[in-house]
C-alpha positions as CSV (number, residue, x, y, z in Angstrom):
1,M,0.0,0.0,0.0
2,T,1.4,3.4,-1.0
3,E,-1.8,5.5,-0.5
4,R,-1.9,7.3,2.9
5,I,-4.9,6.5,5.1
6,F,-6.4,8.6,7.9
7,N,-4.5,7.7,11.0
8,F,-6.5,8.3,14.2
9,S,-4.0,6.3,16.4
10,S,-3.3,7.6,19.8
11,G,0.5,7.1,19.5
12,P,2.7,6.6,17.7
13,A,0.5,9.0,15.8
14,V,0.1,10.9,12.6
15,M,3.0,13.0,11.4
16,P,3.0,16.2,9.3
17,L,3.2,15.1,5.7
18,P,5.8,17.8,4.8
19,V,8.0,16.5,7.6
20,L,7.8,13.0,6.4
21,E,8.6,14.1,2.8
22,Q,11.6,16.0,4.0
23,V,12.8,13.1,6.1
24,Q,12.4,10.9,3.0
25,R,14.4,13.2,0.8
26,D,17.3,13.6,3.2
27,L,17.3,10.1,4.8
28,V,20.1,8.6,2.8
29,A,22.3,11.7,3.0
30,L,21.8,15.1,4.7
31,P,22.5,17.9,2.2
32,G,26.1,18.9,2.3
33,V,27.0,16.0,4.7
34,G,27.0,12.9,2.6
35,M,25.7,10.7,5.4
36,S,22.3,9.9,6.9
37,V,21.3,11.7,10.1
38,M,21.2,8.2,11.6
39,E,24.9,7.8,10.9
40,I,26.5,11.1,12.0
41,S,28.2,11.4,15.3
42,H,26.3,13.1,18.1
43,R,29.5,14.9,18.9
44,S,29.8,16.3,15.3
45,S,29.2,20.0,14.4
46,T,26.3,18.8,12.2
47,F,24.4,17.3,15.0
48,E,25.3,20.1,17.4
49,A,23.6,22.4,14.9
50,I,20.5,20.2,14.7
51,I,20.0,20.0,18.5
52,A,20.8,23.7,18.9
53,K,18.2,24.7,16.3
54,A,15.6,22.3,17.9
55,E,16.1,24.1,21.2
56,A,16.0,27.6,19.7
57,D,12.9,26.9,17.7
58,I,11.1,25.4,20.8
59,R,12.0,28.5,22.7
60,K,10.6,30.7,19.9
61,L,7.4,28.5,19.4
62,A,6.5,28.3,23.1
63,G,8.1,31.5,24.4
64,V,10.4,29.5,26.7
65,P,12.3,32.1,28.8
66,D,16.0,32.0,29.7
67,G,15.3,30.6,33.2
68,Y,14.4,27.2,31.8
69,R,16.4,24.4,30.4
70,I,15.3,22.3,27.5
71,L,16.3,18.6,27.6
72,F,16.0,15.8,25.0
73,L,15.8,12.6,26.9
74,Q,14.8,8.9,26.4
75,G,12.4,6.5,28.0
76,G,9.2,8.2,27.1
77,A,6.8,9.8,29.6
78,S,6.8,6.6,31.6
79,L,10.4,7.1,32.7
80,Q,9.5,10.6,33.7
81,F,7.0,9.1,36.1
82,S,10.1,8.0,38.0
83,M,12.5,10.8,37.2
84,V,10.2,13.5,38.4
85,P,10.0,12.2,42.0
86,M,13.6,11.0,42.0
87,N,14.8,14.5,41.3
88,L,12.1,16.8,42.8
89,L,10.5,14.8,45.7
90,T,13.1,15.7,48.4
91,E,13.2,13.8,51.7
92,G,10.4,14.6,54.2
93,R,8.2,16.3,51.7
94,T,5.0,15.3,49.9
95,A,4.1,15.4,46.2
96,D,0.4,16.1,45.2
97,Y,-1.0,14.2,42.2
98,L,-4.2,15.2,40.5
99,M,-6.0,12.0,39.6
100,T,-7.7,12.6,36.3
101,G,-7.1,9.3,34.5
102,T,-5.1,6.2,33.8
103,W,-1.8,7.9,33.1
104,A,-2.1,10.1,36.2
105,D,-2.6,7.0,38.2
106,K,0.5,5.4,36.7
107,A,2.5,8.5,37.5
108,A,1.4,8.5,41.1
109,G,2.1,4.8,41.4
110,E,5.8,5.4,40.4
111,A,6.1,8.4,42.7
112,R,4.9,6.3,45.7
113,K,8.0,4.1,45.2
114,V,10.2,7.2,45.9
115,G,8.3,9.1,48.6
116,T,5.0,10.4,50.0
117,V,2.2,11.1,47.6
118,N,-1.1,12.8,48.2
119,E,-3.8,12.1,45.7
120,T,-6.3,14.8,45.1
121,G,-9.0,15.9,42.7
122,S,-9.9,12.4,41.7
123,T,-12.7,12.0,39.3
124,A,-12.6,8.2,39.3
125,A,-16.2,8.0,40.6
126,D,-17.3,9.6,37.4
127,G,-15.2,7.2,35.2
128,F,-12.6,10.0,34.7
129,G,-15.1,11.6,32.4
130,R,-14.4,15.1,33.7
131,I,-11.7,17.4,35.0
132,P,-12.1,18.2,38.8
133,T,-13.2,21.6,40.0
134,D,-10.9,23.8,42.0
135,A,-12.9,22.9,45.2
136,E,-12.1,19.3,44.7
137,C,-8.3,19.9,44.6
138,A,-6.9,20.1,48.1
139,F,-3.2,20.6,48.0
140,T,-0.6,19.9,50.7
141,P,0.9,23.1,52.2
142,G,4.6,23.3,51.2
143,A,4.3,20.4,48.8
144,A,7.4,19.5,46.8
145,Y,5.3,19.9,43.6
146,V,1.9,19.3,42.1
147,H,1.6,16.9,39.2
148,M,-1.0,17.1,36.6
149,T,-1.8,15.3,33.3
150,S,-2.9,18.1,31.0
151,N,-4.7,15.8,28.5
152,N,-6.0,12.4,29.4
153,T,-5.5,10.3,26.3
154,I,-7.5,7.3,27.2
155,E,-10.5,9.1,28.8
156,G,-10.7,12.0,26.3
157,T,-10.6,14.8,28.8
158,E,-8.4,17.9,28.9
159,W,-7.7,20.7,31.4
160,Q,-9.2,24.0,30.2
161,R,-7.5,25.9,33.0
162,L,-4.5,25.4,35.3
163,P,-5.0,24.3,38.9
164,K,-4.4,26.9,41.5
165,V,-1.2,25.7,43.1
166,G,0.2,29.0,44.4
167,D,4.0,29.0,44.7
168,V,4.3,25.2,44.6
169,P,6.0,24.1,41.3
170,L,3.5,22.7,38.8
171,V,4.7,19.6,37.0
172,C,2.8,18.7,33.8
173,D,2.7,15.5,31.8
174,A,1.8,17.2,28.4
175,S,2.5,14.2,26.3
176,S,-0.7,14.2,24.3
177,D,-1.4,17.9,23.9
178,I,1.9,19.7,24.0
179,F,2.2,22.6,21.6
180,S,-1.5,22.2,20.6
181,G,-2.2,25.8,21.6
182,P,-0.7,28.7,23.4
183,I,1.1,28.0,26.7
184,D,2.6,30.1,29.4
185,V,5.7,28.2,30.4
186,T,6.4,30.5,33.3
187,R,3.4,29.0,35.2
188,Y,5.1,25.6,35.3
189,G,8.1,24.2,37.2
190,L,8.6,21.3,34.7
191,I,6.8,20.1,31.6
192,Y,7.5,16.7,30.0
193,A,6.2,14.9,26.9
194,G,6.9,11.8,25.0
195,A,7.3,12.9,21.4
196,Q,5.2,10.2,19.7
197,K,1.9,12.0,19.8
198,N,2.4,15.7,18.9
199,L,6.1,16.2,18.4
200,G,7.7,13.4,16.4
201,P,8.6,9.7,16.5
202,S,8.8,7.6,19.6
203,G,12.2,7.4,21.3
204,V,12.7,11.0,22.4
205,T,11.2,12.8,25.4
206,L,11.1,16.6,25.7
207,V,11.6,18.1,29.2
208,I,11.4,21.8,30.0
209,V,12.6,22.4,33.5
210,R,13.0,25.6,35.6
211,D,16.6,26.3,36.5
212,D,16.1,26.5,40.3
213,L,14.6,23.0,40.4
214,L,17.8,21.4,39.0
215,A,19.4,22.1,42.5
216,R,17.1,19.3,43.9
217,S,18.7,16.6,41.8
218,A,20.9,14.8,44.2
219,R,24.4,13.7,43.1
220,A,23.6,10.2,44.4
221,L,21.1,9.7,41.6
222,P,22.2,7.6,38.7
223,S,23.6,10.0,36.1
224,M,21.2,9.1,33.3
225,L,18.3,9.8,35.6
226,N,19.6,13.1,36.9
227,Y,18.1,16.3,35.4
228,A,21.1,18.4,36.6
229,V,23.6,16.0,34.9
230,Q,21.6,16.0,31.7
231,A,21.3,19.8,31.7
232,E,25.1,20.2,32.4
233,N,25.8,18.1,29.4
234,G,23.3,19.7,27.0
235,S,21.4,16.4,26.7
236,L,24.6,14.8,25.4
237,Y,25.7,12.9,28.5
238,N,25.4,9.7,26.3
239,T,24.3,9.1,22.7
240,P,20.9,10.8,22.5
241,P,18.0,9.7,20.3
242,A,19.5,11.6,17.4
243,F,17.0,10.7,14.7
244,G,14.1,11.5,16.9
245,I,15.6,14.9,17.8
246,Y,16.1,15.6,14.1
247,V,12.5,14.8,13.3
248,L,11.2,16.7,16.3
249,A,13.1,19.8,15.1
250,L,11.4,19.5,11.7
251,V,8.0,19.2,13.4
252,V,8.6,22.4,15.5
253,E,9.8,24.2,12.3
254,W,6.6,23.1,10.6
255,L,4.5,24.5,13.5
256,L,6.4,27.8,13.2
257,K,5.7,28.0,9.5
258,L,2.0,27.4,10.1
259,G,1.9,30.5,12.2
260,G,2.9,29.1,15.6
261,L,0.7,28.0,18.5
262,P,-2.2,30.4,17.9
263,A,-2.6,29.1,14.4
264,I,-2.5,25.4,15.3
265,D,-4.9,26.1,18.2
266,A,-7.4,27.5,15.7
267,M,-7.0,24.5,13.5
268,N,-7.4,22.1,16.4
269,E,-10.6,24.0,17.6
270,R,-12.1,23.6,14.1
271,K,-11.3,19.9,13.9
272,A,-12.6,19.0,17.3
273,G,-15.6,21.3,16.9
274,R,-16.8,19.6,13.8
275,L,-16.4,16.1,15.3
276,Y,-18.1,17.0,18.6
277,A,-20.9,18.7,16.7
278,E,-21.6,15.4,14.8
279,L,-21.4,13.4,18.0
280,D,-24.0,15.8,19.6
281,R,-26.3,16.0,16.6
282,T,-28.4,13.0,17.6
283,G,-28.6,10.5,20.4
284,F,-27.0,7.8,18.3
285,W,-23.5,8.7,19.4
286,R,-22.5,8.9,23.0
287,P,-19.5,11.1,23.9
288,T,-17.9,9.9,27.1
289,A,-16.3,13.2,28.3
290,Q,-18.4,15.9,29.9
291,G,-18.8,19.0,27.8
292,D,-16.6,21.4,29.8
293,S,-13.8,18.8,30.0
294,R,-13.6,17.6,26.4
295,S,-10.2,17.0,24.8
296,L,-9.3,18.6,21.5
297,M,-6.8,15.8,20.9
298,N,-8.6,12.6,21.8
299,V,-12.3,12.4,21.1
300,T,-13.9,9.4,22.9
301,F,-17.4,8.1,22.3
302,R,-19.5,5.0,22.5
303,L,-22.6,3.4,20.8
304,A,-25.6,1.7,22.3
305,T,-24.1,-1.8,22.2
306,E,-20.7,-3.4,21.9
307,E,-21.9,-5.2,18.8
308,L,-22.5,-1.8,17.1
309,E,-19.1,-0.6,18.2
310,K,-17.3,-3.6,16.8
311,A,-19.2,-3.1,13.5
312,F,-18.2,0.5,13.4
313,V,-14.5,-0.2,14.0
314,K,-14.5,-3.0,11.4
315,E,-16.3,-0.9,8.7
316,S,-14.2,2.2,9.5
317,T,-11.0,0.3,9.0
318,A,-12.2,-1.0,5.7
319,A,-13.1,2.5,4.7
320,G,-9.6,3.8,5.2
321,F,-9.6,4.9,8.8
322,D,-7.1,3.5,11.3
323,G,-6.9,3.6,15.1
324,L,-10.6,4.3,16.0
325,K,-10.9,1.5,18.4
326,G,-10.9,2.8,22.0
327,H,-8.3,1.8,24.6
328,R,-8.6,-1.8,25.7
329,S,-9.3,-0.6,29.3
330,V,-12.4,1.5,28.5
331,G,-13.6,0.2,25.2
332,G,-15.7,2.2,22.8
333,M,-14.1,4.4,20.1
334,R,-11.4,7.1,20.2
335,A,-10.4,9.5,17.4
336,S,-7.0,11.0,18.2
337,I,-6.7,14.2,16.1
338,Y,-3.4,15.6,17.0
339,N,-1.8,18.7,15.4
340,A,-0.7,16.9,12.3
341,F,-4.1,15.3,11.6
342,P,-5.6,16.8,8.5
343,E,-8.9,18.6,8.5
344,E,-9.9,16.6,5.5
345,G,-9.9,13.5,7.6
346,I,-12.5,15.0,10.0
347,D,-14.8,15.7,7.0
348,R,-14.4,12.2,5.7
349,L,-15.0,10.6,9.1
350,V,-18.2,12.7,9.6
351,E,-19.4,11.5,6.2
352,F,-18.7,7.9,7.2
353,M,-20.4,8.4,10.6
354,R,-23.6,9.8,9.0
355,D,-23.8,6.8,6.6
356,F,-23.2,4.4,9.5
357,E,-25.9,6.0,11.6
358,Q,-28.4,6.0,8.6
359,R,-27.8,2.2,8.2
360,N,-27.8,1.3,11.9
361,G,-29.8,4.0,13.7
């Protein structure tokens, strides 16, 4: 198969076509280098220029100020579940975790292996179908940090505001909605994201960390898991995920050319708005996230019976749509429509949904 289909996968996810085409053109030999990016030394001037441009463009795209370090690490967001408490949860203190879904629960579970965790703002009683209110979020005075998951990929919910944490550092797992819209980095102590949803291929993890928090990284930590060591070495303590960083840099450049975060935000609002409008048009479709908590990145919905859901997934796959089956833990359907997902794909899916409803409603 050479024709591209519409990829609704939650990750690894759809990539911008212009980025894929540039990777294809330059894969065998980078212009002026005579080698593939997968072959060059990470200590070479060529790669130093690639990683420097990646950082500079991220700072430009998201307005990252000088008081923050940008790290390109490995192990995905799942390793950050451990690295965050290992570096920031100092002895005798408590970390607050906002419990808004499966990945928040996994992050809290890893943190408990390191120190004391206070779970707050849980919406488990509502099937994680909403974001908690401010009144439901009780924070520990003097907490080491507050951890949030900005977008809950499995449950299809997304924070529309930031929790009121005061002077406590806010740590954010932004894996599935990073750079999907404007962000005020100064309101966070640390942001992390696996690249494979909105930034590039799997294998590289972006971390943006405030300088003062690096002082918490104890020298007794393993070097590879130490934010301070990684920052001191410019993400080059060992061989980094060079190919992933190269592609991530191209994705960030693509976002800048589109018009930056305001432009991609407007595009994402249009895409999600059209899909949610169809889900709300009749009672045939059953969105699972409450209206004020709906994600722009992961649209989750169900049908009246599991038999209908199985038929929808089977027929949609045959029609050229991939990845619409919901996560195995919750069932149903999920359309992941990250930054690179084309607007045309939403129109085609809506057409398919109307035909399916007409035949099965």
